[in-house]
Residue, then its C-alpha position, 0 to 999 in steps of 0.5 A: m495445499v502446502s505453502r513452500v517457503i523458499p530460503v533467500d541467499s545469505f545477506d547483511l541487512v542494515i536498517f537505518g532508523g533501526t530504533g524507529d517506530l516502523a522498525r519496531r512495529k513492522i520491519l523487525p517483527g516481520l524479519f523474525r517471522r521470516f526467520r522462524a519460517g525458515q526463509m533466512s539462512a543461518e549466516s544472514r545478519i541484521i544490523g540496526a543503525a541509529r543515533s541512539e546510544m546503545d550496544a548490541d546487547g541493548y539492541r537485542a533487548f529492544v528487538r525482543e520487546a518489539v517482537a513480544e509486542f507486535d508478534p504475539d505468536s512469538e510467545g513460547d518460541a524462545e528457541h527461535l527468538e534466541r537464535f534470531l537475536a544472535r543474528l543482530d548487531y547495532v551501530t550508533l551512527d550519525a547520518k549527516g556526520e562521520e560517527g559510526w561509519t567505520d564501525l558499520a563498514g567493519l561489520l559487513r561481509a564480502g560475498v553476500v547480498r548487501a541491503f540498506y533499508f532507509s527507514v528515515g525521513p527523505a531529508l536523510f536519503g542523500a546524506l546516507a547515500e553519500r556516506l555509503h559510497a564515501h566509506e566504500i560500503a555500497s557495493p556495485d550490486c547492493r540494494i537500498v529500500v526507501e520509504k514513502p513519502f517519495g516527495r510531496d509534489l512532482e518537483s520534490a519527487r524529481a529532486l529526490n530521484r536525482t539525488l538517489a540516481q547520483h549514487f545508485e542505479e535504478t535497478q538498485i533502488y526499491r521504493i517500497d509501498h506496503y500495499l503491493g505486498k498484500e496477498t490480495v493485491q497480488n491476486l489482482m493480477a492472478i485473477r485477471f491474467g490467470n483466468m480466462l473467465f475474466e479477462p475478455l470481460w475486463n473492459s468498458q464494453y462489460v464493466d459499468h464502473i469500478q470503485i476503490t475504497v480505503a476506509e479507516e476507523v482511526g483518526v490521525g493519532g500521533r501522526g498529526e503534524y505529518y498528516d496535516r502537511s500531507g492530507a489524504m491525497r498525498d498520504m493515501l491516494q497518490n501512492h497506495m490507491m494509485q497502485l491499486l488503480c494501475l493493477i486493475a486497469m493495466e494491460p497484460p504485461a508480456k511476462f510477470a517481471p519487474d519492467p514489463v509490469r511497471d511499464e504497463k502501470l506507467k501507461v495507465i497513469r499517463a492515460l488518466d484524464p485531468v480531473a475537473r473540480e466538480d469530480v473531487v470531494r474533500g472532507q474533514y472529520e468532526g469530533t464527538r463527545d468521546q473523540n476529538s475533531y481533526r483540527i484538535e487532533v492535529g493542533n491546528r484550528d484553521s487547518l484546510t487539510e483533508s482527512f477524506v477525499a473522493i475522486r471520479a477518474r477516467i482513463s482515456n485508452w481503448r480498454w477503459a474509455g467511458t468507464p469511470f473509476y471512483l476512488r475514496t479514502g478517509k479517516r474516522l469512517r464507519d468501518r476499517a475496510s479496503e476493497i476494489a469493486v468491479v461492477f459489471k453492466d446489466a444484462p442487455h435484456s431481462i427475460f424475467g420482466a420488471k418484477a424480477g428486479h435490478h441485478r448485476n454482477i460485482l467482483t469484489i477484491k477485499l484487501q482488509p481486514n478479511e482478505g478474499i474475493e467475492l463474486g456476486v451472481t444472480i440466481k432464482e430464489p428457492g421455493p414456489g411462486g414464480m421466478r424471483l431473482v436474488d443476488v448471492p455471493l460466491d465467497m472465497t475468503f482466504a481463511d475459509a477457502l484455504g484453512p487458517e494455516e494456509a491463510d496465515f499470509p506473511d505481512a506485506y513488509e515481510r514479503l517485500i523485504m525478502d523480494v529485496i534480498r532476491g533482487n526482484q523489483t516487480l512489486f516496487m515502484r520505479g522512479d518514472e512511475v512516481e513522477a507520473a503519479w505526482g504529475w496527475v495529482d499536483p493539478i488537483i491539489a493546486d486547483w483546490t489550493e487556489a480555490g481556498e475552500a475548506p474541506l466539507p465536515y463529516a461526522t465521525g463513524s459516517s461514510g464521509p461527506d454527503d457530497a461524496l454520495m452525490l458524486m456517484h448519485r449524479d451518475g445514477r450510481r451509488w457507493r457500496e456500503i463501507r463494511a468490514 
């Protein structure tokens, strides 16, 4: 199997916040990998824009260091790196003032795709949009990429959407969620809609329940101030995990195109039932001898912000009525592992008797760290002595099934930025989708805020609070073990 790299049209990409952490860790190394793969035309250019005082050579040195640190494969590839650096330029620019905008306008070319990556806080989105138009930099077919958070509640999300809509059409706005760029996440749709084997079974008649887990070993680290204002619900569940839920539960779109796909995702969010207080568990990690507790890490000893949240959700539609969706995410858990587990119901009658044990099929989509798909099936245990049943996995870890070269997937940011240049919004969120997600999440947050209860403590390296286990146990179910 040979991967096909399809070059994109010539473009000018401006990265506002071009010296920031996201640009250094993800955007710039990712662009170099796309250049090295032959996906960027020789004429394409990347322009960093930030308040930092530096010239183009200084920015190239900055990017050289970033690539060396975050793309180890670049070592020994000096030829590609030098050619890539030659495509770079830089403008010292004030997002809220007039400095640098004339210089930026002078660098941009006519007749090529123009894309503007807002790798800055949402407070600057409006100012950037206004100045792009005031200086006639924003062409009618240009694109803007905006990073999360897309607001912190429904009201602020609506305000942000209104601000962007004053200057850009919805078809020009790319709200990026890097989870949608993961190879396995996109494979969700391929598994469902490309295989007759699964789609007839993808409903409440055959599926007992679905678990979505995003577990992290690390704590909040240097994001303490931001995280303590957001928490696990706003930082992970409202966006990343909501997108996974939508892709699992959505109806087949008429075609794989931006609006049909996003229309079906929106229907899922609007069909979600309100969540009762007893169906939500919040937690906050404690410290150890070697690691600080959450409250010490964020510098707020009275913090009521959750670093863990688990929810039982229900979708009121014909496909999923009666099938619970269990979602959990947290920091400082046992392993770093993200997966979706579709747990099918037991066979209606076992011909093998009680001694054969309890068996069911589970389809597991592994998102990280080892991307792949696993289907658990029941077989006879080899050997004499009667019919003894065991569960075994049909495992398609991508690195094993496709080989190391084919399984060396582009980073999510690489894929999504190239989709921006192509003008493909399929893997980006639409404004009404963002608002609908906040409309479901806001009452959950308001309910626990009104209650004023502190998150439940849980040990570092555990699976979260015990009450999260009970969320499943009282339904006669159990969480899958968190494992990498």
